[in-house]
DOVEXLO-394294 format. One line per 2 residues: their letters; for each residue y, x, z of N, C-alpha, C, O. Coordinates in steps of 0.05 Angstrom, whole numbers, plus 5000, padded with zeros to 4 digits. Atoms other than C-alpha are relative to their C-alpha. Layout:
BEGIN
a> Y,X,Z,Y,X,Z,Y,X,Z,Y,X,Z; ...
# end
This chain:
BEGIN
xx> 5017,4981,5001,4419,4292,4831,4973,4999,4984,4954,4995,4999; 5025,4999,5008,4361,4294,4786,4981,5019,5005,4984,5043,5007
xx> 5022,4984,4984,4292,4311,4809,4997,5015,4975,5007,5012,4952; 5015,4978,5015,4256,4369,4780,5019,5016,4982,5010,5025,4961
xx> 4979,4991,5013,4323,4400,4757,4995,5029,4996,5009,5043,4981; 5002,4975,5004,4292,4467,4769,4973,5003,5002,4963,5020,5017
xx> 5028,4997,5011,4222,4456,4745,5004,5027,4984,5024,5030,4969; 5013,4985,5017,4191,4519,4716,5015,5026,5018,5010,5050,5014
xx> 4982,4965,4987,4238,4573,4763,4985,5000,5028,4978,4983,5044; 5013,4995,4974,4208,4606,4816,5027,5021,5004,5040,5035,4989
xx> 4967,4989,4993,4267,4633,4860,4996,5013,5024,4981,5008,5043; 4993,4981,4967,4283,4682,4914,5018,4993,5016,5032,4973,5012
xx> 4973,4995,4989,4331,4693,4960,5006,5031,5012,4988,5046,5020; 4982,4974,4989,4379,4756,4983,5020,4993,5013,5039,4985,4998
xx> 4971,4998,4994,4434,4753,5032,5003,4972,5017,4988,4952,5015; 4999,5027,4991,4465,4701,5078,5026,4984,4981,5045,4993,4968
xx> 4980,5023,5018,4501,4640,5045,5012,4982,5024,5024,4962,5016; 4981,5017,4981,4532,4606,5108,4978,4991,5019,4954,4995,5016
xx> 5020,5010,4985,4508,4571,5168,4988,4976,4997,4971,4967,5013; 5010,5024,5009,4496,4507,5128,4980,5002,4983,4967,4981,4979
xx> 5015,5001,5013,4452,4538,5079,4982,5025,5007,4982,5046,4995; 5018,4982,4992,4399,4576,5118,4975,4998,4974,4975,4982,4955
xx> 5015,4984,5024,4342,4609,5074,4978,4968,5004,4973,4955,4984; 5032,5024,4993,4281,4546,5105,5018,4976,4983,5007,4962,4967
xx> 4986,5025,5010,4340,4496,5085,5000,5000,4967,4991,4981,4954; 5000,4986,5026,4348,4528,5016,4977,4995,4984,4977,4983,4963
xx> 5024,5014,5006,4280,4521,5006,4983,4978,4996,4963,4976,4981; 5004,5029,5000,4269,4452,5017,5018,4994,4976,5007,4980,4960
xx> 4988,5014,5019,4324,4439,4968,4989,5015,4968,4995,5003,4947; 5011,4997,5023,4289,4479,4914,4973,4990,5000,4966,4994,4977
xx> 5029,5003,5000,4216,4456,4925,5011,4968,5000,4997,4958,4982; 4991,5025,5002,4251,4381,4930,5010,4988,4966,5010,4966,4955
xx> 4994,5003,5032,4278,4397,4853,4981,5016,4978,4987,5026,4956; 5018,4988,5022,4214,4422,4824,5003,5027,4997,4992,5038,4978
xx> 4999,4974,4999,4233,4490,4838,4974,5014,5014,4959,4998,5025; 5019,4984,4986,4181,4544,4868,5015,5020,5015,5030,5038,5006
xx> 4988,4975,4978,4204,4585,4930,4979,5021,5001,4955,5017,4998; 5019,4975,4992,4181,4660,4945,5023,5017,5008,5047,5016,5001
xx> 4985,4977,4979,4203,4717,4992,4999,5018,4987,5019,5034,4987; 5006,4976,5016,4175,4765,4946,5009,5008,4973,5013,4989,4958
xx> 4989,4999,5028,4199,4798,4880,4975,5007,4987,4966,5028,4996; 5012,4989,5024,4146,4803,4822,5007,4988,4974,5030,4981,4968
xx> 4991,5010,5018,4141,4780,4762,5001,4971,4985,5008,4966,4962; 5006,5027,5005,4126,4706,4768,5037,4986,5005,5045,4965,4996
xx> 4978,5009,4994,4197,4701,4794,5027,5010,4977,5035,5032,4969; 4977,4994,5022,4256,4681,4746,5024,4999,5006,5040,5002,4987
xx> 4973,4998,4980,4316,4678,4797,4998,5017,5021,4979,5019,5037; 4997,4994,4966,4340,4715,4854,5025,4993,5001,5042,4999,4983
xx> 4971,5015,4996,4402,4677,4885,5008,5029,5021,4993,5040,5038; 4997,4974,4978,4435,4738,4920,5033,5005,5008,5051,5002,4993
xx> 4973,5000,4988,4496,4748,4960,5017,5024,4992,5005,5045,4987; 4995,4972,5019,4548,4800,4932,5000,5020,5026,4998,5044,5023
xx> 5004,4976,4982,4545,4834,4997,4969,5018,4992,4969,5041,4982; 5021,4987,5009,4468,4849,4986,4993,5011,4971,4975,5027,4964
xx> 5009,4988,5031,4473,4859,4910,5019,5032,5003,5009,5054,4998; 4990,4970,4998,4528,4917,4923,4996,5015,5010,5003,5037,5001
xx> 5011,4981,4994,4488,4948,4978,4974,5001,4982,4959,5016,4993; 5023,4999,5015,4432,4944,4930,4975,5004,5015,4960,5023,5014
xx> 5029,5001,4979,4377,4920,4981,4972,5003,4988,4971,5005,4963; 5035,4996,5021,4300,4926,4958,5004,4979,4989,5010,4984,4966
xx> 5005,5012,5024,4299,4862,4929,5016,4998,4977,5008,4988,4956; 4983,5001,5027,4355,4868,4882,4986,5026,4986,4984,5023,4961
xx> 5004,4976,5015,4328,4941,4864,4971,4989,4990,4964,4999,4969; 5021,5007,5012,4264,4909,4850,5002,4983,4981,4987,4987,4961
xx> 4990,5020,5025,4294,4848,4806,5010,5015,4977,5006,5008,4954; 4985,4985,5020,4333,4897,4769,4969,5016,4979,4970,5023,4956
xx> 5017,4974,5019,4268,4938,4743,4981,4974,4986,4965,4977,4967; 5021,5016,5018,4232,4871,4722,5021,4981,4977,5040,4967,4982
xx> 4988,5012,5027,4252,4846,4642,5001,4975,5008,4983,4968,5023; 5001,5025,4999,4275,4774,4645,5009,4989,5025,5018,4967,5022
xx> 4991,5007,4971,4294,4765,4724,5022,5000,5004,5032,5022,5011; 4972,5002,4995,4363,4737,4731,5010,5005,5026,5003,4987,5042
xx> 4983,5001,4971,4403,4758,4795,5025,4985,4997,5042,4994,4982; 4984,5017,5002,4449,4703,4804,5010,4990,5017,4992,4982,5032
xx> 4986,5007,4977,4502,4678,4855,4989,4971,5005,4976,4957,4991; 5004,5021,4986,4499,4624,4901,5012,4973,4979,5001,4951,4977
xx> 4986,5029,5015,4547,4575,4851,4976,4992,4982,4974,4967,4979; 5015,4999,5019,4489,4585,4800,4975,4975,5012,4970,4955,4998
xx> 5014,5022,4986,4439,4540,4847,5014,4973,5009,5008,4949,5005; 4985,5032,4991,4487,4492,4878,5009,4987,4975,5007,4963,4974
xx> 4987,5016,5023,4518,4476,4807,4968,4987,4989,4962,4963,4986; 5024,5016,5007,4448,4466,4786,4988,4976,5013,4980,4954,5005
xx> 5008,5028,4979,4431,4422,4838,5016,4976,4998,5009,4953,4993; 4978,5024,5004,4496,4383,4838,5006,4985,4976,5017,4963,4978
xx> 5000,5008,5026,4494,4373,4758,4966,4986,4995,4962,4969,4977; 5025,5008,5004,4419,4356,4761,4986,5010,4975,4964,5001,4966
xx> 5016,4976,5018,4407,4412,4706,4996,5024,5010,5009,5033,5029; 4989,4962,4993,4392,4490,4707,5016,5000,4989,5018,4986,4969
xx> 4977,4991,5012,4451,4519,4692,4991,5033,4989,4979,5051,5001; 5001,4977,5018,4451,4575,4635,5010,5023,5022,5024,5013,5039
xx> 5004,4976,4988,4453,4646,4673,5041,5004,4997,5061,4998,5010; 4967,4992,5011,4519,4670,4637,5022,5010,5020,5025,5034,5025
xx> 4980,4988,4988,4578,4670,4680,4994,4994,5032,5012,4989,5048; 5009,5005,4970,4536,4662,4745,4980,5025,5003,4965,5026,5023
xx> 5014,4967,4996,4501,4739,4734,5022,5009,5018,5047,5007,5015; 4989,4986,4980,4518,4774,4795,5006,5028,4988,5023,5040,5001
xx> 4995,4972,5015,4522,4840,4752,5023,4992,4986,5042,5008,4988; 4969,5000,5012,4581,4803,4704,5015,4993,5017,5039,4992,5010
xx> 4978,5006,4978,4612,4784,4769,5015,5017,5009,5040,5019,5009; 4990,4966,4990,4616,4849,4797,5017,5010,4989,5035,5022,5000
xx> 4986,4979,5011,4642,4877,4742,5025,4984,4986,5042,4997,4974; 4977,5009,5002,4693,4823,4728,5019,5008,5014,5042,5011,5008
xx> 4976,4999,4986,4720,4835,4788,5006,5024,5010,5024,5024,5027; 4991,4980,5008,4722,4906,4780,5021,5011,4983,5037,5029,4987
xx> 4980,4996,5019,4759,4904,4722,5027,4979,5003,5043,4978,4985; 4978,5012,4991,4810,4857,4753,5017,5016,5018,5041,5020,5013
xx> 5001,4984,4985,4811,4903,4814,5026,5025,4983,5050,5029,4987; 4988,4983,5010,4829,4958,4765,5027,4995,4984,5044,5013,4983
xx> 4977,5005,5006,4885,4924,4731,5017,4995,5011,5040,5000,5003; 4983,5004,4978,4914,4905,4783,5011,5025,5018,5033,5026,5030
xx> 4987,4974,4994,4920,4974,4807,5015,5013,4979,5028,5032,4985; 4990,4983,5020,4944,4996,4740,5032,4989,5000,5051,5003,4994
xx> 4974,5015,5003,5003,4944,4744,5011,5011,5031,5032,5024,5031; 4987,4987,4978,5017,4963,4815,5008,5032,5002,5029,5038,5014
xx> 4996,4972,5009,5015,5038,4799,5022,4999,4976,5040,5016,4980; 4977,5002,5023,5063,5025,4737,5027,4987,5013,5048,4994,5003
xx> 4979,5008,4989,5110,4981,4785,5015,5027,5018,5038,5033,5017; 4990,4981,4983,5116,5039,4833,5012,5018,4986,5034,5024,4995
xx> 4987,4984,5014,5133,5086,4781,5027,4999,4988,5045,5015,4984; 4969,5014,5005,5185,5040,4761,5029,5003,5018,5051,5012,5013
xx> 4989,5000,4977,5209,5030,4829,5009,5023,5006,5034,5023,5010; 4989,4977,4994,5216,5102,4843,5023,5007,4987,5045,5014,4997
xx> 4976,4992,5023,5253,5113,4773,5027,4988,5009,5047,5002,5013; 4972,5012,4989,5305,5058,4796,5011,5013,5020,5035,5018,5019
xx> 4983,4993,4975,5314,5088,4864,5012,5032,4993,5034,5040,4997; 4982,4978,5009,5325,5154,4839,5027,4996,4986,5046,5012,4992
xx> 4969,5002,5013,5386,5132,4797,5019,4986,5015,5043,4988,5015; 4977,5002,4976,5410,5099,4851,5010,5011,5020,5030,5006,5034
xx> 4981,4986,4982,5420,5145,4890,5010,5030,4989,5022,5047,5002; 4979,4980,5013,5443,5197,4843,5028,4989,4993,5050,5001,4996
xx> 4972,5014,4998,5494,5140,4826,5014,5003,5020,5037,5010,5017; 4986,5005,4978,5510,5133,4894,5016,5028,5007,5040,5026,5014
xx> 4988,4980,4993,5524,5209,4905,5025,5014,4978,5039,5033,4982; 4982,4991,5016,5565,5214,4844,5023,4986,5006,5045,4997,5004
xx> 4971,5010,4991,5612,5161,4870,5012,5016,5025,5036,5022,5027; 4992,4986,4980,5610,5200,4938,5017,5027,4987,5037,5030,5002
xx> 4989,4984,5010,5637,5259,4897,5025,4996,4986,5042,5013,4982; 4975,5003,5013,5690,5225,4860,5019,4986,5027,5043,4985,5026
xx> 4987,4996,4980,5708,5204,4929,5011,5021,5018,5025,5016,5038; 4990,4977,4982,5722,5270,4957,4975,5020,5015,4980,5042,5025
xx> 5021,4986,4990,5643,5291,4981,4985,5009,4982,4984,5003,4958; 5021,4994,5012,5590,5325,4967,4981,5009,5018,4989,5015,5041
xx> 5023,5000,4985,5521,5336,4993,5005,5033,5019,5007,5055,5010; 5000,4973,4985,5525,5389,5052,4973,5017,4995,4950,5010,4995
xx> 5013,4971,4997,5497,5459,5046,5003,5017,5024,5024,5030,5028; 4986,4981,4980,5494,5496,5106,4990,5031,4993,4974,5037,4975
xx> 5000,4979,5002,5497,5571,5119,4970,5016,4984,4975,5036,4971; 5036,4995,4997,5419,5588,5108,4996,4992,4967,4976,5002,4957
xx> 5002,5010,5029,5429,5554,5030,4984,4974,4998,4979,4962,4977; 5009,5032,4998,5396,5488,5061,5015,4977,4980,5039,4981,4974
xx> 4986,5018,5014,5413,5425,5017,4990,4974,5018,4966,4969,5017; 5017,5011,4977,5408,5368,5076,5012,4972,4979,5033,4959,4979
xx> 5001,5018,5017,5391,5322,5019,4965,4991,5002,4947,5002,4990; 5038,5000,4995,5315,5296,5040,4991,4974,4991,5006,4954,4992
xx> 5018,5032,4998,5263,5238,5024,4980,5006,5017,4970,5027,5021; 5017,5007,4978,5221,5210,5075,4976,4986,4988,4988,4967,4977
xx> 5015,5013,5007,5158,5179,5052,4977,4989,5007,4959,5005,5005; 5024,5014,4981,5106,5134,5084,4975,4989,4980,4981,4975,4961
xx> 5017,5011,5010,5040,5118,5060,4984,4982,5014,4969,4990,5032; 5010,5022,4981,5015,5048,5083,4980,4987,4984,4980,4968,4969
xx> 5027,5011,5010,4947,5043,5066,4992,4977,4996,4980,4970,4976; 5012,5029,4998,4931,4976,5086,5021,4980,4978,5012,4958,4971
xx> 4987,5015,5013,4991,4950,5042,4996,5018,4967,5008,5010,4947; 4999,4978,5028,4974,5008,4982,5020,5001,4995,5022,4994,4972
xx> 4974,4997,5011,5046,5020,4978,5011,5034,5013,5001,5050,5028; 4992,4978,4993,5089,5077,4982,5030,4996,5006,5047,4988,4990
xx> 4968,5008,4998,5155,5072,5020,5015,5028,5010,5005,5044,5027; 4979,4981,4994,5216,5123,5022,5021,4997,5006,5035,4978,5001
xx> 4968,5005,4988,5278,5147,5060,5012,5022,4986,4998,5041,4979; 4987,4972,5017,5327,5196,5024,5022,4996,5021,5031,4975,5030
xx> 4981,4996,4970,5372,5218,5079,5021,5029,4979,5012,5047,4964; 4982,4981,5001,5442,5258,5065,5020,5004,5012,5023,4985,5027
xx> 4978,4991,4979,5500,5286,5100,5023,5012,4982,5017,5034,4972; 4981,4997,5022,5563,5293,5056,5026,5016,5016,5025,5022,5040
xx> 4982,4982,4990,5625,5331,5069,5024,4985,4977,5027,4990,4954; 4987,5019,5019,5678,5276,5045,5033,5018,5002,5040,5038,5015
xx> 4973,4992,5003,5755,5285,5024,5014,4990,5019,5008,4966,5019; 4982,5005,4975,5801,5273,5085,5001,4969,4998,5017,4959,4982
xx> 4994,5029,4991,5792,5198,5105,5008,4997,5031,5001,5015,5047; 4996,4996,4970,5815,5180,5173,4995,4967,4998,5007,4950,4985
xx> 5009,5025,5006,5771,5121,5192,5009,4983,5024,5023,4997,5039; 4988,5016,4982,5789,5064,5244,4983,5006,5028,4993,5004,5050
xx> 5017,4997,4973,5725,5081,5294,4986,5029,4993,4984,5038,4971; 5008,4977,5008,5692,5146,5307,4979,5005,5027,4980,5022,5045
xx> 5018,4995,4977,5630,5131,5349,4985,5022,5007,4975,5038,4991; 5013,4977,4989,5602,5178,5394,4968,5011,5001,4960,5034,5001
xx> 5025,5009,5004,5529,5154,5389,4990,4986,4975,4967,4977,4980; 5007,5017,5017,5519,5118,5323,4968,4997,4996,4953,5016,4989
xx> 5023,5010,5003,5456,5081,5320,4990,5008,4982,5007,5011,4964; 5007,5004,5032,5408,5094,5259,4982,4977,4994,4961,4978,4981
xx> 5009,5022,5013,5390,5030,5250,5013,4988,4973,5037,4981,4968; 4996,5014,5021,5383,5002,5184,4977,4976,4984,4954,4977,4979
xx> 5011,5033,5005,5368,4929,5161,4977,5008,4975,4983,5008,4951; 5024,4988,5025,5297,4955,5120,4989,4969,4989,4993,4950,5004
xx> 5008,5022,5011,5266,4899,5076,4960,5017,4984,4949,5014,4963; 5027,4986,5002,5192,4946,5082,5007,5020,4969,4996,5022,4947
xx> 4998,4980,5029,5221,4998,5034,4981,5021,4990,4968,5033,5007; 5018,4976,5003,5179,5049,4998,5013,5025,4995,5000,5044,4988
xx> 4984,4971,5003,5229,5103,4993,5025,4996,5017,5038,4975,5017; 4972,5006,4985,5290,5120,5041,5007,5037,4995,4990,5055,4995
xx> 4994,4979,5005,5332,5180,5028,5022,5011,5017,5042,4997,5015; 4985,4993,4979,5373,5216,5080,5016,5018,4993,5004,5039,4986
xx> 4981,4985,5011,5434,5250,5062,5030,5001,5019,5041,4982,5030; 4976,4990,4983,5496,5294,5096,5010,5007,4983,4999,5021,4966
xx> 4971,5001,5019,5560,5292,5060,5024,5014,5011,5033,5003,5032; 4980,4987,5003,5619,5341,5059,5025,4994,4988,5029,4984,4966
xx> 4970,5005,5019,5693,5338,5049,5002,5016,4979,5001,5038,4990; 4986,4976,5022,5714,5381,4977,5018,5020,5025,5013,5044,5030
xx> 4969,4983,4992,5782,5404,5022,4998,4993,5031,4986,4977,5046; 4997,5000,4963,5801,5416,5091,5019,4976,5002,5027,4963,4982
xx> 5025,4995,4976,5803,5392,5146,4977,4987,4986,4977,4970,4968; 5028,5009,5012,5732,5382,5131,4989,4981,5019,4990,4985,5043
xx> 5009,5030,4990,5700,5312,5148,4970,5005,4986,4961,5021,4969; 5031,4999,5006,5626,5295,5147,4995,4966,4998,5010,4948,5005
xx> 5005,5027,5001,5589,5232,5132,4966,4999,4990,4956,5010,4971; 5030,5006,5006,5510,5205,5140,5001,4987,4988,5023,4975,4988
xx> 5008,5024,5012,5482,5159,5099,4973,5002,4990,4962,5022,4981; 5034,5011,5001,5413,5128,5090,4994,4982,4970,5004,4960,4967
xx> 5003,5026,5027,5390,5094,5016,4966,4997,5003,4949,5014,5005; 5022,5010,5009,5333,5057,5010,4986,4980,4981,5000,4964,4970
xx> 5003,5014,5026,5291,5023,4960,4992,4973,5014,4980,4969,5035; 5015,5020,4991,5282,4951,4959,4991,4981,4973,5004,4981,4952
xx> 5011,5015,5019,5240,4901,4917,5033,4990,4975,5030,4982,4952; 4976,5009,5023,5310,4884,4876,5014,5023,4990,5026,5022,4968
xx> 4982,4979,5005,5341,4951,4875,5001,5015,5022,4983,5014,5038; 5003,4980,4980,5366,5005,4922,5031,4990,5013,5052,4984,5002
xx> 4969,5000,4980,5417,4997,4990,5001,5019,5013,4982,5033,5016; 4986,4982,4993,5458,5039,5022,5008,4995,5033,5018,4973,5038
xx> 4990,5006,4976,5473,5044,5096,5011,5019,5014,4994,5034,5024; 4988,4977,4983,5521,5091,5133,4991,5001,5024,4988,4981,5038
xx> 5014,4991,4969,5494,5129,5197,5023,5013,5012,5025,5013,5036; 4972,4991,4993,5563,5160,5201,5015,5000,4984,5011,5018,4967
xx> 4973,5006,5013,5629,5138,5168,5010,5022,4989,5011,5043,5001; 4983,4971,5015,5663,5186,5121,5026,5002,5014,5041,4984,5017
xx> 4978,4995,4977,5714,5217,5167,4987,5014,5020,5002,5030,5032; 5013,4991,4974,5667,5238,5220,4998,5029,4995,4997,5042,4974
xx> 5002,4974,4988,5663,5302,5253,4975,5007,4996,4958,4989,4997; 5027,4990,5000,5601,5345,5244,4983,4989,5027,4962,4976,5028
xx> 5006,5011,4968,5592,5331,5321,4983,4973,4995,4960,4970,5004; 5013,5019,5001,5576,5265,5299,4981,4990,4978,4961,4976,4982
xx> 5018,5003,5015,5546,5261,5235,4973,5015,4997,4955,5005,4984; 5025,4981,5001,5491,5317,5242,4977,4984,5019,4955,4977,5010
xx> 5010,5019,4993,5469,5278,5298,4986,4978,5006,4967,4974,5020; 5015,5019,5013,5461,5218,5270,4980,4996,4979,4966,4976,4973
xx> 5018,4991,5022,5425,5246,5216,4973,5006,5010,4952,4997,4999; 5024,4991,4984,5375,5276,5262,4987,4976,5013,4963,4969,5012
xx> 5010,5031,4980,5366,5213,5305,4983,4981,4987,4963,4970,4996; 5015,5009,5020,5350,5180,5241,4972,5007,4992,4952,4993,4991
xx> 5030,4977,5011,5296,5235,5218,4983,4990,5029,4961,4980,5025; 5018,4997,4981,5268,5230,5287,4986,4964,5007,4964,4960,5018
xx> 5008,5028,5001,5263,5148,5286,4976,4994,4982,4955,4982,4985; 5026,5017,5020,5225,5141,5225,4977,5022,4998,4956,5016,4987
xx> 5025,4988,5003,5181,5203,5230,4987,5002,5028,4964,5009,5033; 5018,4989,4972,5167,5210,5301,4998,5026,5011,4983,5032,5030
xx> 4999,4966,4995,5184,5286,5303,5026,5004,5000,5040,4992,4983; 4977,4988,4994,5245,5321,5328,5009,5015,4970,4995,5027,4954
xx> 4986,4981,5034,5288,5352,5265,4994,5021,5003,4982,5030,4983; 5005,4985,4993,5279,5417,5307,4967,5012,4997,4960,5036,4994
xx> 5029,4997,5004,5199,5411,5302,4988,4996,4977,4963,4997,4976; 5010,5017,5017,5198,5384,5232,4978,5027,4984,4957,5023,4972
xx> 5027,4981,5013,5159,5449,5207,4982,5015,5019,4970,5037,5017; 5021,4986,4980,5121,5464,5263,4971,4988,4998,4955,4998,5013
xx> 5021,5009,5007,5060,5421,5236,4988,4988,5019,4964,4986,5023; 5002,5023,4972,5066,5375,5298,4999,4970,4984,5015,4961,4967
xx> 5003,5025,5003,5035,5306,5291,5015,4976,5011,5017,4974,5035; 4980,5023,4988,5078,5245,5300,4974,4983,5013,4952,4977,5004
xx> 5022,5029,4983,5048,5194,5362,5014,4982,4988,5037,4980,4978; 5011,5036,5012,5032,5129,5343,5003,4978,5032,4985,4980,5050
xx> 5001,5011,4972,5048,5085,5405,4992,4965,4988,5002,4953,4968; 5009,5024,5014,5011,5017,5397,5019,4974,5007,5010,4952,4999
xx> 4987,5022,4999,5072,4969,5420,5021,5007,4983,5043,4996,4987; 4974,4989,5014,5116,5009,5365,4986,4987,4978,4969,4969,4980
xx> 5001,5008,5032,5110,4999,5285,4970,5006,5000,4962,5027,5009; 5020,4994,5002,5039,4987,5271,4989,5020,4977,4968,5032,4976
xx> 5005,4984,5025,5047,5022,5203,4999,5031,5011,5006,5035,5034; 4996,4970,4995,5042,5103,5201,5022,5009,4993,5033,5001,4973
xx> 4968,4986,4999,5108,5144,5210,5000,5006,4976,4980,5004,4962; 4991,4988,5028,5144,5170,5148,4989,5029,4993,4977,5037,5014
xx> 5007,4972,5011,5126,5238,5119,5024,5017,4990,5036,5005,4973; 4983,4985,5006,5177,5293,5107,4991,5031,4988,4991,5046,5007
xx> 5016,4977,5008,5148,5354,5074,5031,5027,4998,5049,5028,4981; 4986,4977,5004,5189,5418,5087,5003,5016,4976,4984,5014,4961
xx> 5000,4979,5018,5213,5472,5038,4975,5023,5006,4966,5034,5027; 5031,4979,4997,5150,5518,5021,5011,5033,4987,5034,5037,4981
xx> 4996,4981,5009,5146,5587,4997,5033,5019,5002,5050,5025,4985; 4977,4987,4979,5201,5624,5050,5031,4990,4990,5052,5004,4992
xx> 4980,5016,4997,5250,5573,5030,5014,4998,5018,5001,5003,5039; 4991,5008,4975,5307,5556,5080,4992,4972,5000,4995,4957,4981
xx> 4997,5030,4991,5291,5489,5121,5022,5001,5013,5015,4993,5035; 4974,5007,4984,5362,5486,5152,5007,5009,5028,4994,5028,5037
x> 5004,4995,4976,5385,5489,5218,4988,4988,5021,4988,4999,5043
# end
């Protein structure tokens, strides 16, 4: 370390730089290398070494420093690199303002990329759902519409703020062309092997022809595309398919299907999923909400 590398510099500090870098210890380093240490901001100060937290909070010393022409507000790296290299570093990349601006630009760029990826993901998911619906139609099933005109093809959305992602479930119930399944569970379990999906779509299907059969299905988004999982197989009775539809709705929203339009808030238990429940937005403007 070259002696007097800070000669001609008057340096002030603002913020916490860690246990091993107390202000008193930093003062000794500055003075041992020819610099002058001060605790006040005035026109004699050449550099204010500032923590990111204090700079963003705009503490008093930062505000004062900004009003003095030629006073540089720098990060800790400027002082450390100057001492280690034995010469006072040019402010350039060490400027706290520049560092904050660069971080903001990087954050904005990542946000734009994330937004674009989500948009592309939603588009791909919708295509996957439509393709599956077309396949079901070819197999003799269509989305079930009840006597009130409600179509059992709904999307569940969850805003996961911690991860800053949107997750959706799309649910459907279908009416199929008669297919005689090898099993007909009384209480199908609404379990889906999810990869933290952004989207889930729940659907109830009904068969085109009589005798009328049903099926319940959920589609969910994955990083590499869309996946399907049957809640009630094709050829199921309404008494099997519809309860499976409602049970899955309850598991993911934590609200009973019968209470979906009541404005009731989901109850979150600490021992369950730490993320927020999925959200269902029922029809508005007097439209049918279904059974």
